[in-house]
Legacy VTK file of the C-alpha trace (Angstrom):
# vtk DataFile Version 3.0
C-alpha trace
ASCII
DATASET POLYDATA
POINTS 200 float
13.115 1.268 -16.512
11.459 4.691 -16.276
10.018 4.180 -19.750
8.625 0.790 -18.696
7.040 2.357 -15.621
5.516 5.197 -17.637
3.975 2.716 -20.063
2.553 0.414 -17.367
-1.191 -0.103 -17.440
-1.639 -1.715 -14.023
-0.748 0.045 -10.788
-0.795 -1.418 -7.284
-0.505 1.054 -4.421
0.199 0.732 -0.758
-2.177 2.898 1.260
-0.828 4.293 4.542
2.113 6.618 3.993
1.819 6.293 0.212
-1.627 7.603 -0.739
-2.096 9.169 2.684
0.070 11.119 5.084
1.379 8.731 7.763
-0.869 9.038 10.823
-0.450 5.663 12.519
1.518 5.663 15.753
2.640 2.054 15.527
4.604 2.136 18.771
1.493 3.332 20.589
-0.499 0.501 18.989
2.146 -2.041 20.028
2.130 -0.667 23.553
-1.668 -0.695 23.835
-1.779 -4.284 22.542
1.034 -5.366 24.862
3.347 -6.287 21.988
7.159 -5.888 21.910
8.503 -2.573 20.646
9.421 -2.635 16.962
7.806 -5.992 16.244
5.854 -6.886 13.108
2.359 -6.435 14.549
0.509 -8.847 12.263
3.153 -11.576 12.470
3.366 -11.284 16.250
-0.409 -11.508 16.656
-0.544 -14.484 14.276
1.910 -16.358 16.533
-0.253 -15.898 19.629
-2.600 -18.714 20.711
-6.367 -18.427 20.641
-8.321 -16.761 22.185
-5.569 -14.157 22.690
-5.080 -13.849 18.927
-8.756 -13.095 18.361
-8.789 -10.467 21.105
-5.651 -8.771 19.756
-7.048 -8.703 16.218
-10.220 -7.072 17.515
-8.198 -4.403 19.327
-6.101 -3.817 16.210
-9.274 -3.371 14.142
-10.455 -0.661 16.532
-7.163 1.217 16.227
-7.349 1.045 12.435
-10.847 2.545 12.408
-9.640 5.236 14.822
-6.830 6.284 12.486
-8.942 5.918 9.312
-10.980 8.980 10.257
-7.800 11.043 10.592
-6.210 10.327 7.197
-5.266 13.125 4.828
-4.272 12.775 1.177
-0.578 12.600 0.405
0.925 15.381 -1.695
-0.145 14.971 -5.322
-2.260 11.852 -4.792
-5.399 13.144 -6.499
-3.600 14.538 -9.535
-1.425 11.445 -9.965
-4.273 8.950 -9.688
-6.614 11.008 -11.861
-3.902 11.138 -14.526
-3.431 7.366 -14.447
-7.183 6.878 -14.597
-7.451 9.205 -17.591
-4.923 7.012 -19.412
-7.090 3.949 -18.832
-4.792 2.400 -16.232
-6.303 -0.019 -13.716
-5.537 0.810 -10.102
-5.401 -1.479 -7.084
-4.608 -1.332 -3.384
-2.575 -3.836 -1.380
-2.586 -3.018 2.308
-1.997 -4.717 5.627
-5.139 -2.952 6.893
-8.595 -4.482 6.816
-10.280 -4.025 3.438
-13.215 -2.098 4.931
-10.789 0.355 6.526
-8.951 0.802 3.231
-12.184 1.518 1.349
-13.131 4.094 3.979
-9.723 5.770 3.705
-10.061 6.025 -0.083
-13.388 7.786 0.390
-11.940 10.177 2.973
-9.109 11.270 0.644
-11.459 11.559 -2.343
-10.139 8.881 -4.714
-12.500 5.944 -4.168
-14.114 6.497 -7.592
-10.821 5.494 -9.247
-10.704 2.026 -7.670
-12.842 -1.001 -8.343
-13.592 -2.304 -4.823
-12.624 -5.797 -6.016
-9.096 -4.460 -6.605
-8.714 -3.306 -2.988
-7.071 -6.117 -1.024
-6.623 -6.094 2.731
-5.042 -8.542 5.129
-8.111 -10.797 5.053
-8.036 -11.035 1.249
-4.390 -11.933 0.658
-1.330 -12.987 2.617
0.151 -9.955 4.314
3.063 -8.087 2.754
5.918 -8.805 2.231
4.365 -11.947 0.717
3.659 -11.256 -3.010
0.358 -13.163 -2.922
-1.739 -9.983 -3.160
0.042 -8.606 -6.218
-0.286 -11.954 -7.957
-4.007 -12.044 -7.159
-4.515 -8.620 -8.702
-2.525 -9.517 -11.813
-4.657 -12.633 -12.206
-7.887 -10.659 -11.848
-6.688 -8.093 -14.360
-5.305 -10.805 -16.665
-2.087 -8.794 -16.716
1.546 -9.833 -16.964
4.081 -8.728 -14.331
6.005 -6.623 -16.850
2.849 -4.541 -17.389
2.502 -3.614 -13.726
4.014 -1.388 -11.040
4.022 -1.605 -7.234
4.160 1.758 -5.441
4.876 2.145 -1.738
6.778 3.900 1.024
8.247 0.921 2.892
10.527 -1.993 2.126
7.642 -4.484 2.386
6.026 -2.837 -0.650
9.250 -3.008 -2.618
9.909 -6.615 -1.574
6.423 -7.537 -2.740
7.065 -5.952 -6.129
10.411 -7.667 -6.567
9.013 -11.069 -5.601
6.054 -10.674 -7.978
8.272 -9.543 -10.850
6.739 -6.073 -11.234
8.483 -2.702 -11.368
8.810 -0.880 -8.047
8.407 2.790 -7.165
9.521 4.006 -3.747
7.721 7.181 -2.626
9.518 8.837 0.283
11.546 12.015 0.698
13.403 10.864 3.829
17.091 10.204 3.293
17.286 7.492 5.967
14.727 5.250 4.247
16.320 3.935 1.069
16.396 0.427 -0.356
18.082 0.842 -3.756
18.417 -2.893 -4.294
14.611 -3.146 -4.262
13.796 0.101 -6.061
13.454 0.800 -9.783
12.382 4.421 -9.323
12.519 6.630 -6.234
10.476 9.827 -5.924
9.911 12.169 -3.024
6.173 12.624 -3.585
3.362 11.486 -5.847
3.526 14.962 -7.406
7.027 14.122 -8.585
5.806 10.793 -9.957
2.959 12.595 -11.732
5.389 14.968 -13.407
7.573 12.081 -14.598
4.563 10.269 -16.018
3.440 13.385 -17.888
6.869 14.169 -19.323
LINES 1 201
200 0 1 2 3 4 5 6 7 8 9 10 11 12 13 14 15 16 17 18 19 20 21 22 23 24 25 26 27 28 29 30 31 32 33 34 35 36 37 38 39 40 41 42 43 44 45 46 47 48 49 50 51 52 53 54 55 56 57 58 59 60 61 62 63 64 65 66 67 68 69 70 71 72 73 74 75 76 77 78 79 80 81 82 83 84 85 86 87 88 89 90 91 92 93 94 95 96 97 98 99 100 101 102 103 104 105 106 107 108 109 110 111 112 113 114 115 116 117 118 119 120 121 122 123 124 125 126 127 128 129 130 131 132 133 134 135 136 137 138 139 140 141 142 143 144 145 146 147 148 149 150 151 152 153 154 155 156 157 158 159 160 161 162 163 164 165 166 167 168 169 170 171 172 173 174 175 176 177 178 179 180 181 182 183 184 185 186 187 188 189 190 191 192 193 194 195 196 197 198 199
């Protein structure tokens, strides 16, 4: 499987916690929005009636912009993405954030030049993870087959998306208490580690 991953030409990345250091305080966001602790924020908002849903989405947008200005690049992100770009790989983003926020974050961490904006999908462009809709959209736009692609992320939603779409999965996280081996083809602690494996 490592060989398949190293030869992949199409890479889909999660954003928060994968390409950036985690900065979102999700429990604070839930509290400020009056949502239950530990809930899926997007799913919970989607179940609320209008106009409450619209108001909650607006508040969530404001929190996302607030955190977007605080993002910092994850360890090894620039080197890893530059290496993939130098090999001619196409790179995409699948995030539960708004697309405009994602594009801003990519600029802040200095990698926006490696992504075609059309390959950056937010929650308004595709069904939210863990639905595989976004990965399938990107594969269609790239005219790529699932076996040519990889999904990279730090949370089980990212890995579930990859499994459901039939692409290889890379879990990036050094924490021992966050492991989903049944969903993971390759686990690395950092993008620097992934970069080294790809170069080997």
